[in-house]
SERO-4910 file (N, C-alpha, C, O; in steps of 0.05 Angstrom, whole numbers):
BEGIN
 pado doro    nc1    nc2    nc3   cac1   cac2   cac3    cc1    cc2    cc3    oc1    oc2    oc3
  Met    A    -11     51   -343    -26     39   -361    -58     38   -353    -68     35   -331
  Asn    A    -71     41   -376   -101     42   -368   -112     12   -370    -98     -7   -377
  Tyr    A   -138      9   -363   -148    -14   -362   -145    -32   -389   -138    -56   -385
  Glu    A   -149    -23   -416   -142    -34   -437   -120    -51   -442   -119    -74   -449
  Glu    A   -100    -32   -435    -72    -39   -438    -66    -59   -416    -50    -76   -426
  Leu    A    -71    -65   -395    -71    -85   -372    -83   -108   -385    -71   -129   -386
  Arg    A   -107   -105   -395   -121   -128   -402   -107   -142   -429   -107   -166   -433
  Asn    A    -96   -126   -445    -81   -135   -475    -57   -148   -464    -50   -171   -469
  Tyr    A    -45   -131   -448    -21   -145   -439    -23   -174   -428     -7   -191   -437
  Cys    A    -40   -180   -410    -47   -206   -399    -54   -223   -417    -46   -246   -416
  Leu    A    -70   -216   -437    -78   -235   -457    -58   -240   -478    -60   -260   -493
  Ser    A    -36   -222   -479    -13   -230   -497      3   -250   -491     18   -259   -508
  Leu    A      1   -261   -464     21   -283   -452      7   -312   -457    -16   -318   -450
  Lys    A     24   -327   -468     18   -347   -482     -4   -369   -460     -1   -374   -436
  Gly    A    -24   -376   -476    -43   -396   -464    -69   -379   -443    -84   -392   -428
  Thr    A    -68   -348   -446    -85   -339   -426   -112   -334   -441   -114   -328   -465
  Thr    A   -132   -336   -425   -159   -334   -427   -172   -315   -410   -163   -311   -387
  Glu    A   -194   -303   -417   -208   -284   -393   -240   -296   -391   -252   -305   -410
  His    A   -249   -294   -367   -272   -302   -358   -288   -281   -335   -278   -263   -322
  Phe    A   -315   -290   -335   -329   -274   -317   -342   -291   -296   -367   -290   -294
  Pro    A   -326   -307   -279   -338   -324   -265   -351   -316   -233   -369   -328   -220
  Phe    A   -339   -295   -227   -354   -286   -198   -371   -269   -203   -389   -268   -187
  Asp    A   -372   -252   -222   -393   -231   -222   -391   -220   -251   -375   -229   -267
  Glu    A   -409   -199   -257   -407   -188   -285   -388   -165   -277   -389   -148   -295
  Ile    A   -373   -158   -261   -360   -134   -255   -327   -139   -251   -310   -122   -246
  Thr    A   -324   -168   -254   -294   -176   -247   -284   -193   -270   -293   -216   -274
  Leu    A   -265   -180   -288   -255   -201   -309   -231   -214   -297   -214   -201   -285
  Val    A   -230   -241   -301   -212   -257   -290   -193   -271   -311   -205   -285   -327
  Ile    A   -166   -269   -314   -148   -273   -333   -140   -303   -318   -135   -305   -294
  Lys    A   -139   -323   -337   -127   -349   -323   -106   -358   -351   -106   -350   -374
  Val    A    -90   -380   -337    -70   -392   -355    -79   -417   -352    -85   -423   -329
  Gln    A    -82   -434   -372    -91   -462   -369   -109   -471   -350   -108   -494   -342
  Gly    A   -127   -453   -342   -150   -452   -323   -147   -446   -297   -164   -451   -280
  Lys    A   -120   -434   -291   -113   -422   -264   -115   -393   -267   -107   -383   -287
  Met    A   -126   -381   -249   -126   -352   -244    -98   -338   -238    -84   -347   -220
  Phe    A    -92   -319   -253    -64   -307   -246    -73   -271   -247    -58   -252   -242
  Ala    A    -95   -271   -253   -101   -238   -250   -125   -228   -250   -140   -240   -265
  Leu    A   -139   -206   -237   -162   -197   -235   -168   -164   -245   -154   -145   -238
  Leu    A   -184   -162   -256   -186   -135   -263   -214   -129   -257   -231   -143   -268
  Pro    A   -222   -109   -237   -249    -97   -233   -261    -85   -250   -249    -64   -254
  Leu    A   -279    -87   -263   -289    -70   -284   -307    -50   -275   -316    -36   -293
  Asp    A   -315    -46   -251   -331    -29   -241   -316     -4   -224   -329     13   -213
  Asn    A   -288     -7   -223   -277     13   -205   -266     35   -226   -258     32   -249
  Thr    A   -269     58   -209   -256     81   -229   -229     90   -229   -220    107   -244
  Glu    A   -214     77   -208   -184     74   -208   -178     50   -225   -193     31   -223
  Thr    A   -157     49   -243   -143     26   -255   -130      8   -235   -110     17   -224
  Gln    A   -137    -15   -229   -129    -30   -210   -127    -61   -225   -139    -66   -245
  Ile    A   -110    -77   -211   -107   -104   -216    -95   -122   -196    -72   -119   -186
  Ser    A   -111   -143   -191    -99   -160   -171    -82   -182   -178    -93   -194   -196
  Leu    A    -59   -193   -172    -43   -209   -186    -33   -227   -159    -38   -222   -135
  Lys    A    -20   -245   -168     -7   -270   -150     25   -256   -147     38   -244   -164
  Cys    A     31   -265   -120     61   -254   -120     71   -272    -97     58   -276    -76
  Asp    A     94   -281   -103    108   -294    -76    111   -279    -54    116   -255    -55
  Pro    A    107   -294    -31    104   -276     -7    129   -256      3    126   -235     15
  Glu    A    151   -265     -3    176   -245      3    175   -226    -15    180   -203     -6
  Lys    A    170   -228    -41    168   -205    -57    146   -190    -51    149   -165    -54
  Ala    A    123   -199    -44    101   -187    -37    104   -163    -16     94   -140    -18
  Ile    A    119   -173      6    129   -155     25    147   -132     19    145   -111     31
  Thr    A    162   -137      2    185   -122     -8    170    -98    -24    176    -75    -18
  Leu    A    153   -103    -44    140    -90    -57    116    -74    -42    108    -53    -53
  Arg    A    105    -82    -23     86    -67     -5     99    -44      8     87    -23     11
  Glu    A    125    -49     15    145    -31     32    149     -8     12    146     15     19
  Glu    A    156    -14    -15    169      3    -29    143     20    -37    145     44    -33
  Tyr    A    119     10    -48     96     26    -64     74     23    -48     63      1    -44
  Ala    A     66     46    -38     38     49    -25     17     42    -40     -5     36    -29
  Ala    A     21     41    -73      1     33    -91     -3     -2    -88    -20    -13   -102
  Ile    A     11    -15    -71      6    -46    -76     -2    -51    -49     12    -48    -29
  Val    A    -27    -61    -50    -38    -72    -17    -43   -102    -20    -44   -112    -43
  Pro    A    -46   -116      3    -55   -146      1    -78   -146     -6    -92   -126     -1
  Ala    A    -88   -168    -19   -115   -172    -31   -124   -190    -16   -126   -213    -26
  Trp    A   -135   -187     15   -142   -203     31   -169   -220     24   -177   -239     38
  His    A   -183   -210      4   -211   -219     -4   -205   -250    -16   -222   -267    -19
  Phe    A   -181   -253    -22   -173   -283    -29   -168   -299     -5   -169   -324     -8
  Asn    A   -164   -290     17   -153   -303     41   -129   -318     35   -124   -340     44
  Lys    A   -115   -305     19    -84   -315     11    -67   -292     11    -73   -271     -1
  Lys    A    -44   -295     27    -30   -273     28    -14   -267      6     -5   -244      5
  His    A     -7   -286    -17      6   -283    -40    -12   -268    -62     -3   -267    -86
  Trp    A    -32   -257    -57    -51   -243    -77    -41   -213    -66    -40   -207    -42
  Asn    A    -36   -196    -86    -37   -164    -84    -54   -150    -99    -60   -160   -120
  Thr    A    -65   -128    -93    -79   -112   -107    -59    -83   -119    -49    -67   -105
  Val    A    -58    -84   -140    -36    -60   -149    -55    -35   -160    -71    -40   -177
  Ile    A    -54    -10   -150    -68     10   -157    -49     25   -179    -28     35   -173
  Val    A    -58     26   -199    -42     39   -226    -40     65   -226    -60     79   -229
  Asp    A    -17     78   -221    -21    106   -220     13    110   -232     31     93   -234
  Pro    A     13    140   -237     39    148   -246     68    141   -236     88    144   -250
  Met    A     69    133   -210     88    130   -196     97    100   -202    119     93   -193
  Ile    A     82     84   -217     88     54   -223     91     54   -253     72     63   -266
  Ser    A    109     48   -264    118     52   -293    105     28   -313    102      6   -303
  Gln    A    100     31   -337     90     11   -353    105    -12   -348     94    -33   -342
  Lys    A    135    -10   -350    152    -30   -357    149    -49   -326    150    -74   -326
  Phe    A    147    -35   -303    145    -48   -278    120    -65   -272    119    -83   -256
  Met    A     97    -56   -288     71    -68   -287     72    -93   -303     61   -114   -296
  Cys    A     84    -90   -322     86   -109   -340    100   -135   -321     92   -158   -317
  Glu    A    124   -121   -311    142   -147   -297    124   -160   -271    127   -183   -264
  Leu    A    105   -145   -261     93   -152   -244     68   -173   -251     62   -192   -236
  Ile    A     54   -168   -273     39   -181   -286     54   -214   -298     44   -237   -296
  Lys    A     79   -207   -312     92   -228   -313    100   -251   -294     99   -275   -297
  His    A    108   -236   -274    110   -254   -244     86   -272   -238     86   -297   -234
  Ser    A     68   -256   -238     44   -272   -226     42   -293   -249     43   -317   -242
  Tyr    A     39   -288   -273     38   -311   -295     57   -332   -295     51   -355   -302
  Asp    A     82   -324   -286    105   -343   -283     97   -366   -257    100   -391   -259
  Leu    A     86   -351   -235     81   -366   -214     61   -387   -219     66   -409   -211
  Val    A     40   -382   -231     17   -400   -241     27   -422   -259     20   -445   -257
  Val    A     43   -415   -277     54   -431   -298     72   -455   -279     68   -480   -280
  Ala    A     90   -443   -265    107   -462   -254     89   -480   -233     95   -504   -228
  Gly    A     73   -472   -225     54   -492   -209     39   -516   -223     33   -538   -213
  Leu    A     37   -507   -248     21   -529   -264     35   -554   -268     24   -572   -280
***
């Protein structure tokens, strides 16, 4: 998936909006005012930071070298996914939906 496909999929989920609250280089996707995805606009690699429950995050990081902790949030349940050919579009959509569902469940 490229940047625009990631963005469009996130925005296709019910109640999502996009914002630029941190800086002019990060697109934040929110559902009902709560952040569930971050897309850095200045990166040459396509990547997205997503929420993930801690146990699933550990399993994913063991299976895919392209999924790393996003420690800049100081929360272990955020992960940055570097989108590359080893990660299918279907799998990326499942990760994005997982992040969205976690946030919605917490509302």
